[in-house]
N, C-alpha and C positions, 0 to 999 in steps of 0.2 A: 511192501517194504522189501528192499533188496537185502540179501544176505551179505554180511561183510566178509571180505576175503581175509582180513587180519583181525585179530581180537581187538575189541575196543578197550582202551585203557581209561578207566573212570577214576583212577587214583585210589581205589579201594582194594587192589590186589585180589581179584576174584579167586585166585588159586588158594588163598588162605582158608577158605571155608568150603572147599569141595567136599561133598559128602556130609556136611554138618547139618544138624537139626537146629531149629530156632525157637526162641521163646518170646512171648509178649508181643504187643502191638508194634514195638520197635524192631522186632526181628533180631534179638541178641543171640549170637551163636552159642550153642551148648558145648561146654568143654567135656572131654571124655572122662571116664572113671579115673580116680586119683589114687589108685592103690599102690602106685610105684613111687610116690613122693614121701619124703622124710623131713623132719625138722632139720634145717641146715646146720652144719658144723660151724659155718661162718658165711659171710656174704661179701660180695664185691660188686661195685657199680659197673654198669655196662661200659662206660668210657674207660675204665681201668682194666677191664678183663682181658683186653688184648695183650697186655704186658704182664699179666698175673701168672706166676709160676705154680702157685698152689691151686690145683684143680679140684680140691675137695671142698668147694664153695658153691653157693647158689648165687647166680648173677641177678642183680636187681636193677630197676629203672627209676629209683627214687632220686632223680636228678632233674634239672631243668629240661623241658621237653625238647628244646633244640639240640640237646646232646644225644638224643636217640631218634631224631626225625629220619635220619638215613636208614635206620633199622626198620622203622615202620613202612618206609617206601620200598625197601628191598630186603625183606625179611629172609628170603631163601638164601641170600648170599652169606648169611651169618650162621647158618645151621651147623656147619662143621665146627666152627669156633665154640658155639654154645654146647654142642654135644660133648666137648672135652671136659665140661664141668659136671659136678654132681647134679645140677638142675638149674632151673630158672624160676624166678618170681615174675609172673606175667607183667607186661608193661603197665605203667601208671600215667597215662595221659591226664593232664590237668582238667579237673572239673571246676570251673569258676562259679562262685555264687553270683546269681543274677544273669548268668549266661543263658543263651537260648537253649531250651530243652532239647531241641534237635541236635545241637552241637554237644551237649552233655551226653546224650544217648550215643552219639557217634563215637565219643571217646571210650565209653564202656564197650561198644561194639568192637573197636580195634583191640582192646585189651583181651577180650575173649577170643576174637578171631585169631590173633597171633598166638595166644596160648593153645588153642585147639590145633593150629598148624604145627607148632613145635611138638605137641604131644604125638601127632601123627608121624612125626619124624623121630620118635623114640626118645624124646627128651622129657624127663620129669618136670612138671610145671605146677607150681603152687599158684592158685588164682589170687590175683590182687583185687582187693575190694576198695572202691573209692566212691564216696557219695557226696552230695551237696545238700541243698535245702530239701524240704519235704517233697517237693515235686519230683525229685530224682528217685525216690524210694520205689517207684513203680517199675524201674528198669535197672537200678544200680546193683541189685543182687541176683539178677537173672543169669542163667547160663552156668551156674556153679553148683555142682553136686552137694547135697547136704551131708553133714556128719563127717567132715574131713578137715584137713588143714587149709587155712586161708591166711593171707598176709595183708596187713594194713600198714600205713605209715602215719606217724604223728609229726614228722619233721615239718615245721612251718604251719602246723594245724592247731596247736594247743597253747600257744603263747597268749598271754593276756594283753589286750590292746585297747586302751581308753578311747582312742580316736574312733574306732569302729564299734565301741561298746562290746568288745569280745565276740564279734560276729562269727569269725572263723572258728574260734574255740567252741562257741555254743553250738554251731552247726555240726562240728565233729561229735560233741558230747550227745546231742540229740539223736544222731544217726547210729551211734555205737550199739545201743540196746536193740534197735530195729534190725541191724545186721545180725546180731546174735540170735534173735528170735526167728528171723527168716531162714538162716543157714544152719543154725544149731551146730557150729563147728566144734570138733573135738579139741583143736589147737589153733590159737591165733598167734602168728608170728608178727611181732610189732617192731617196725623199724623206727628207731628214735626213742625218745624218752617215754616212759609209761608211768606217770605219777599215780599213786594210790587214790588220790582224791577223784580221779577220773575212772580208773580201772577197778578199784577196790570193790564196788558194789556188784561186780560181775565175775569175780574170781571163781564162784561156784558153778558158773555156766560153761566155762571152757578153761583149758590150760593156756596161759599167756606166756610166751617166750619172747623176751625183749632182746633186740640186737642194737648196740649203739650205732648211731649214724657216723658216717665218715667225718663229719664236722666235729662231733663229740670226740672221736678218737684223736683227731688232729689237735684239739685244744685241751682235752682232759686226759688223754692217754687211755690205758685200759686194754683189754683183750677183745678181739673180734670174735666173740662166741656168744651163744644164747644164755640169758639169765632168766630163770623162771620167776614170775612174780609171786 
């Protein structure tokens, strides 16, 4: 096999994981220690952060995937922008129920790879945890140090839906205790609503800090800061 004169672009941005260690059969990158992260004072979505004057916020990616696809394909171009904020919640590529396990694992890979890369560039990063049905449990929680702060989103995940017999809601509820047992987080940042009928049984396992979604703030008002459950 001949040696390439120019690097091969496979779409996975190999520079993201230079020096990284990997976990599991899927090879999920391990994020670095999380000693420099803090519970956010407030949050701002990635599409809005370019025009945000308040830099004492954590940037999140709890928006439609197409709104941060450019970031995933050219992460290094956004380092200076993100470095101006208090920190980042790692990207949240969608994991669809019933999707190929390979694609589900790829989306976890990207979240950890980008998180690791931003950490290497001095940016505090809270790991984002996203799971699907039971088959995702073997990789959805890999690459994240135990006993630290993690972030999850309930936005679009906990609504009751007769048409699907609450499939998405039930999937979220079944995976939540698994995540808590696997990672034993000290604090869980929750983006979106956090009803006690879902979170109440686990309040002794971790501290839960809820941040209203941008949709909530637009329709219901309120302040963009954390509320402990």
